[in-house]
C-alpha positions, 0 to 999 in steps of 0.5 A, spaced: 349 358 794 355 361 790 356 364 783 362 364 779 365 366 773 366 360 769 373 359 766 370 355 760 376 352 755 373 351 748 378 347 743 378 351 737 383 350 731 389 355 733 389 358 726 382 360 726 382 367 730 374 368 729 373 362 733 378 364 738 374 370 739 368 366 740 371 362 745 373 368 749 366 371 748 363 364 751 368 364 757 366 371 759 359 371 758 358 364 762 356 363 769 357 357 773 350 356 778 349 352 783 341 353 785 335 348 786 331 347 780 326 352 778 322 351 772 318 355 767 311 354 770 314 357 777 315 364 774 310 369 774 306 371 768 306 375 764 314 375 763 319 376 758 323 369 757 330 369 753 332 362 751 339 362 753 341 356 748 338 360 742 342 366 744 348 363 744 347 360 738 345 366 735 351 370 738 357 365 737 354 359 733 352 352 735 357 348 740 363 345 736 365 340 741 361 334 742 362 333 749 356 333 754 355 340 756 355 342 764 348 344 765 351 348 771 354 353 765 349 358 762 350 363 757 348 369 760 352 376 758 349 383 759 344 384 753 344 391 749 338 392 745 341 396 739 334 400 737 333 403 744 339 402 748 336 398 753 342 395 757 340 388 761 345 385 766 344 378 768 343 375 775 342 368 778 335 366 780 335 363 787 328 359 788 325 361 794 323 356 800 315 355 801 314 361 796 307 361 794 306 367 790 312 367 786 315 373 789 323 373 786 324 380 788 329 378 794 331 371 791 337 373 787 345 373 787 348 377 782 353 374 777 357 380 774 358 379 766 364 383 763 361 381 756 356 386 753 352 383 747 347 387 742 341 383 740 335 385 736 331 379 738 329 378 730 325 371 729 327 367 723 322 362 721 325 355 722 330 357 727 329 357 735 326 364 737 330 368 742 325 371 746 318 369 748 312 372 752 310 368 757 302 368 759 297 364 763 290 363 761 285 366 765 279 363 762 278 357 757 273 356 751 268 353 756 268 359 760 266 364 755 260 369 756 255 370 751 254 378 750 261 379 752 265 374 748 261 374 742 262 371 737 262 365 742 264 360 736 271 363 735 272 365 742 278 360 745 281 364 751 282 370 755 290 371 758 293 375 762 298 378 757 296 385 756 297 387 748 301 393 750 306 389 753 308 386 746 311 392 743 306 390 737 304 384 734 305 377 737 304 370 734 302 364 739 307 358 738 307 351 740 311 354 746 316 351 751 312 347 756 306 345 752 302 339 756 296 339 751 301 337 745 301 329 746 306 324 744 306 325 737 307 333 738 312 333 744 318 333 740 316 338 735 315 343 741 322 342 743 328 346 740 326 350 733 319 347 734 317 351 740 317 357 736 313 354 731 306 358 730 299 356 732 296 358 725 289 361 725 289 364 732 288 371 733 291 375 739 289 382 741 285 386 746 279 384 749 272 387 749 271 395 750 268 398 756 268 405 759 270 407 766 264 411 769 266 418 771 259 421 772 252 421 770 255 425 764 256 420 759 261 425 755 266 424 761 266 417 761 273 414 759 275 407 755 277 402 760 285 400 759 284 393 757 290 389 761 288 382 758 288 379 751 284 374 747 285 368 743 280 367 737 280 363 731 280 367 725 275 363 722 269 360 725 271 353 722 276 353 727 283 349 726 280 345 721 280 351 716 287 354 718 291 348 719 296 344 714 296 337 714 302 335 718 299 334 725 293 340 726 298 344 729 293 349 733 288 344 735 290 344 742 288 351 743 281 348 743 283 345 750 286 351 754 283 352 761 284 356 767 292 356 769 295 353 763 301 357 760 302 359 753 308 363 749 308 368 744 314 370 739 313 378 739 314 381 733 319 387 736 322 383 742 326 390 743 320 394 744 317 389 748 323 389 753 322 396 753 315 395 755 316 390 761 321 395 763 316 401 764 311 397 766 314 393 772 321 397 773 321 402 779 325 408 779 329 411 784 329 418 787 334 420 782 329 418 776 333 412 774 331 405 774 333 401 780 335 394 781 328 391 781 325 385 777 322 387 770 320 380 769 325 378 764 328 371 765 333 366 762 331 359 761 335 353 758 333 345 757 341 343 757 341 337 762 334 336 762 330 330 760 327 330 753 320 333 753 320 336 760 319 343 761 326 348 761 329 350 767 330 357 769 337 359 770 337 367 771 334 373 771 336 380 767 335 386 770 336 393 768 340 399 772 
């Protein structure tokens, strides 16, 4: 496997200095990859997903050339979060052979990007989101437990995304690899449609509970919930919360164990910090080592229409 910085020539009018500077940014921040195919569904959950095509459009605008883009060229700069100064460096993710537990810790090749960009991960309705929270379903609606998941009429699913990882609010969206949205839907969940909300669905922490410390009830402490729940906001479900353009959240009724879903975080920078703190490891000198914090880059460039995106890189922090 080889990783080389791409010399990416873009043809902009010579008189437009701003466009020329954008070309320099792209050339410095693109990495040419040659790796086996790794898809979004192969990743561990929960994880933070960065859409590299949306990131590129956010930083330098849409491609001006109409020529077919080389799928082996990805936009993967180093990313700095202005609010908390978190700095992420890209690496190329190599798909391990016969790896059933999706452990990516020893399967990376460094791709040194000389470009550092600031990204606030703000989401604007009608545009593609840059950052997503990727999660797996632990229990579907058919596995609701009476007494634990009441009211059963609104219960949709339990997922493995701890709400504290979201850095605040998070909205369930149509997503990047939604197989529940049929032929009428698939085009909608591509491009900007992937970050279109599923209206009427509440996401938050699961039920409470206490951790027994002793026979003295005063020493019992609340258990820290590591999972989240999806519920209808209204007992009438999707019929009470959808517009008339295709029932955008009806599919949530059919989620089952093993399915994956995505959310758009309200504060992507804070969510990234939470992932760093939860999954990162500190070295003996107190600094973060180069371990995985589950931040991955995906791209649909060169992929068949309607197929799930390819994982093209991983970001780690020093």
